[in-house]
C-alpha positions, 0 to 999 in steps of 0.5 A, spaced: 274 593 373 269 593 379 265 599 381 266 601 388 260 600 393 260 608 394 259 609 387 253 604 386 248 610 388 245 613 382 246 621 381 242 626 378 247 631 377 250 631 371 257 634 373 257 628 379 255 623 374 262 625 370 266 625 376 263 618 378 265 615 371 272 618 371 273 615 379 271 608 376 276 608 371 282 611 375 280 606 381 283 601 376 289 605 375 288 607 368 289 614 365 283 619 363 278 615 359 276 617 352 269 619 350 268 612 347 270 608 354 266 614 358 260 613 354 260 605 355 261 606 362 255 610 363 250 606 359 253 599 362 252 602 369 245 606 368 248 612 370 246 616 363 240 620 361 236 618 355 232 623 351 227 620 347 224 624 341 217 622 338 213 619 343 208 615 339 206 608 338 214 606 338 217 612 342 213 612 348 213 604 350 221 605 349 221 611 354 217 607 359 222 601 358 228 606 359 225 609 365 223 602 368 230 599 367 233 605 371 235 610 366 233 617 367 229 619 361 226 625 358 221 625 353 220 630 347 215 631 342 212 636 337 205 635 340 204 639 346 198 636 348 202 629 348 207 632 353 201 635 357 197 629 357 203 625 360 204 630 365 197 629 368 198 622 368 194 620 362 196 615 356 194 617 349 195 610 347 190 605 348 194 599 349 199 603 354 196 603 361 196 610 364 198 607 370 204 605 367 206 612 365 203 616 371 207 612 376 214 613 372 212 620 371 210 621 379 217 617 381 221 622 376 224 617 372 220 619 366 220 627 365 216 629 359 218 636 357 216 642 353 222 644 348 229 641 347 233 644 351 234 638 356 237 634 350 244 638 352 244 634 358 242 627 355 248 622 354 243 619 348 238 622 344 234 617 340 229 619 334 223 616 333 219 620 329 215 619 323 217 617 316 212 617 311 211 617 303 210 624 299 204 624 294 209 621 289 211 615 294 218 617 295 221 618 302 219 624 306 225 625 311 222 632 313 221 629 320 228 626 321 232 632 318 228 637 322 230 632 328 237 631 327 238 639 326 235 640 333 239 634 336 245 638 333 244 644 336 245 641 343 250 636 341 256 635 345 262 630 346 261 623 348 253 623 346 250 618 342 244 619 337 240 613 335 235 613 329 229 608 330 225 611 324 224 606 319 228 608 313 232 606 307 239 604 307 244 609 308 240 614 311 244 614 318 250 615 314 248 620 308 243 624 311 243 624 319 251 624 320 252 630 315 248 634 319 251 632 326 258 633 323 256 640 321 257 642 329 265 640 328 264 634 332 267 627 329 262 621 329 266 615 331 270 619 335 267 625 339 260 623 338 256 616 336 251 615 331 247 608 330 241 605 327 236 601 331 229 599 328 223 599 332 219 593 332 213 594 336 207 590 335 201 594 339 197 590 343 201 583 342 201 580 349 207 575 347 212 581 345 214 587 348 219 592 347 223 589 353 223 582 350 223 583 342 230 582 340 234 589 338 238 590 332 243 595 332 248 598 327 253 603 328 256 608 323 262 606 325 265 600 330 265 604 336 258 607 334 256 600 334 259 598 341 256 604 344 249 603 342 249 596 344 251 598 351 246 602 351 240 597 349 243 592 353 241 595 359 234 595 357 232 589 352 233 582 353 237 581 347 241 585 342 243 583 335 249 587 333 250 588 326 256 590 322 253 597 320 247 602 320 246 600 313 245 593 315 240 595 320 236 599 316 236 594 311 234 588 316 228 592 318 225 593 311 226 586 309 222 584 315 216 589 312 217 587 305 217 580 307 210 581 310 207 586 304 209 581 299 206 575 302 200 579 304 199 581 297 200 574 294 194 571 299 190 577 297 190 575 290 189 568 291 183 570 295 180 574 289 181 568 285 178 562 290 172 566 291 171 566 283 172 559 284 167 558 290 173 556 294 173 558 302 180 561 302 180 561 310 179 554 310 185 553 305 189 557 309 187 553 315 189 546 312 195 549 309 198 551 316 197 544 318 204 543 314 209 543 320 215 546 315 216 550 309 209 554 310 208 560 314 200 562 314 198 569 312 191 572 312 187 576 307 184 583 308 181 589 306 188 592 305 194 594 309 194 599 315 199 601 320 205 605 319 210 600 317 207 595 311 204 600 307 210 605 307 216 602 308 217 597 302 217 603 298 223 606 301 227 601 298 224 601 292 225 608 291 233 607 293 233 601 288 232 606 283 238 610 285 242 603 283 238 602 276 234 597 279 226 596 279 223 592 284 218 588 281 215 584 287 215 590 291 211 595 286 206 589 284 205 587 292 203 595 293 199 595 287 195 589 289 194 591 297 192 598 295 187 595 290 183 591 296 179 597 299 176 597 292 175 590 291 171 590 298 166 596 295 165 592 289 163 586 293 159 590 297 155 593 291 154 587 288 151 584 294 146 590 295 144 589 287 142 582 288 138 585 294 135 590 289 139 596 293 143 601 290 149 603 293 147 610 293 144 612 299 145 606 302 146 606 310 153 602 311 155 601 318 163 599 318 165 595 324 172 597 326 176 603 323 183 601 326 188 598 322 189 592 326 184 588 331 184 591 339 188 597 338 186 604 337 191 606 331 188 608 325 195 610 321 194 608 314 188 604 315 184 601 309 178 604 312 180 611 310 180 608 303 173 604 304 170 611 306 172 615 300 170 610 295 163 609 299 162 617 299 164 617 292 158 613 291 154 617 295 153 612 301 150 614 308 156 611 312 157 610 320 162 606 324 163 603 330 169 601 333 170 600 341 177 603 341 176 609 336 171 613 339 173 619 334 176 618 327 180 624 325 185 624 320 188 628 314 185 622 310 178 625 312 174 632 310 170 631 317 171 628 323 166 622 325 164 619 331 163 611 333 156 609 334 153 605 339 152 598 337 145 596 338 140 591 335 137 597 332 143 600 329 145 594 326 138 592 323 137 599 320 144 598 316 143 596 309 149 593 310 155 592 315 162 591 313 167 588 318 173 592 316 177 590 323 176 584 327 176 587 334 175 582 340 170 587 343 165 586 338 159 581 339 159 578 332 153 573 334 149 579 335 151 582 329 149 576 325 143 575 328 140 583 326 144 585 320 141 584 313 147 583 310 154 583 312 161 584 308 166 580 312 173 582 310 177 578 316 173 572 317 170 574 323 164 571 322 166 564 321 163 560 327 156 563 325 157 563 318 158 555 318 152 554 322 147 559 319 142 557 314 141 564 311 145 568 306 146 574 309 154 573 310 159 575 304 166 574 304 170 579 301 
C-alpha cells in the first residue's frame, strides 16, 4: 500500500490523524482497519504521538530520539523540577547537551508536560521509571504499579504500552497487564503491551539510543508486532523476541553476566594483592588472547541502577520456583564487600605511616558510579563515606561532574572542593573512587602524601615514581 502524496504531511490534530490513517487503508480497497493495523500504520508512518513516562537517564534520551525521528513526543515525570528545567531549555543530565533538548522543545517536537492528561492523546505510552530493591533486597515495583495505574486512567483502544524498566520475567504479564485490563480493554486485541529493556550506557560515545539494538517482546504476537513497528522508526535494529518474558530475562542476563564477572575479578584482585601481583597487568596480559577471554576490571564496588540491583530481581523470582541462585548471591556478597576492602587498605596504609583513620583528612576523587558522568545512583562512594564517617574521619570530595552530592544515602549534602595542590597536600590520604578524565593525576601524584587507587588511574605515574605513596586497592 502506498500512501498518497497529499497524506505524507504530518498532522498534529488527533482526529485528522485518524482520518488520514483510515483513508490510507481505504485507498487500497480494504475494509475499515482493525486496531492492530491502525496502530501499525501510525507507527510506520510516524503519524503517532508518543508519551515517555520517567525522564531520567533512560527516559530523556529516549524521548529525544523519538522526537528527532519525527514523532510528536510528550515527556512526563513525577518531579516537576525536571519538567520546569526542560521547558527552560535546560538539561539536568550531564552527558545530554542542553542544546539538544532545548531545540526539540523550541521546535515543539518534544513537549514536557505537567500532569498526565496528555496521555489520553498518546498512541504509545512508554514507562521508564525506577525499579529499586527494598531493604530486604526484594523487588520494589511501586513506581511501575503506580505508573501502570495512571496509564490505565487514560488508556484507550489501539494504544500501545511499553515497559522499559528492568524487572523480573513475568512483570509485564503478571503485574502490568491485569492493571490495564481492569479497564475492560483486552490486551492483544483492544490495546497492546510489550517489554523493551533500556540499554543506555551514559557518556559512551560509541553507542547511543539510536544505534544500540533494541530488544522487543510482546505479551502476545500482535503486541510484539505493534511494538516492533514503533521502535523501527527510531532505532537502527530491532530484535523481536517471542514474548515479554524473554525480553525481561534477556536484560537480566546481560547485567548478571557483568555482575558475576566483576565479582570474580574483584576477588582475584584481593588474592593477587596478597601475592604481590599487579592484577591490572595480569588483565592486560590475558586480554591479548584473541578468543575465549573478555576483560573485566576490578573497582571499589558496583554502582549505577543496573548491576547492583537487577541480578537480585532474578534471584527473588527464582525462589518462587524453588531455586537458590548461588552465583548471583555470591557475586553480590563480593561486590558489596569491596568498599570495606578499600577502607581496610586505607587504614593499613595510614597505620604504616603512624596515622590513625580517626580524624584523618580523607579526600575522595570522584563520587559518580562511573567515569565521566554525573550519575551517582548506587555509587560505591556512599558506602565508603559511611564507613569513613563511622571511623570519625574528616571527609571531603572532588568530582568535576558532581558539584553537589545529595542522596537518600547521605544524612547531609556535600559539596565538591576545588582540586588544588594545597587541597591535595593537606589531605592525609587521597582515595580515587572514580577515574574521571578531567582529573590531573600527575598533579595528584606530585602533591599527595598517600593515594589509594581503586581504578588503576595512576598506572603511568606509579611505574615511573620512585616513592611509595601509591597503594592499589
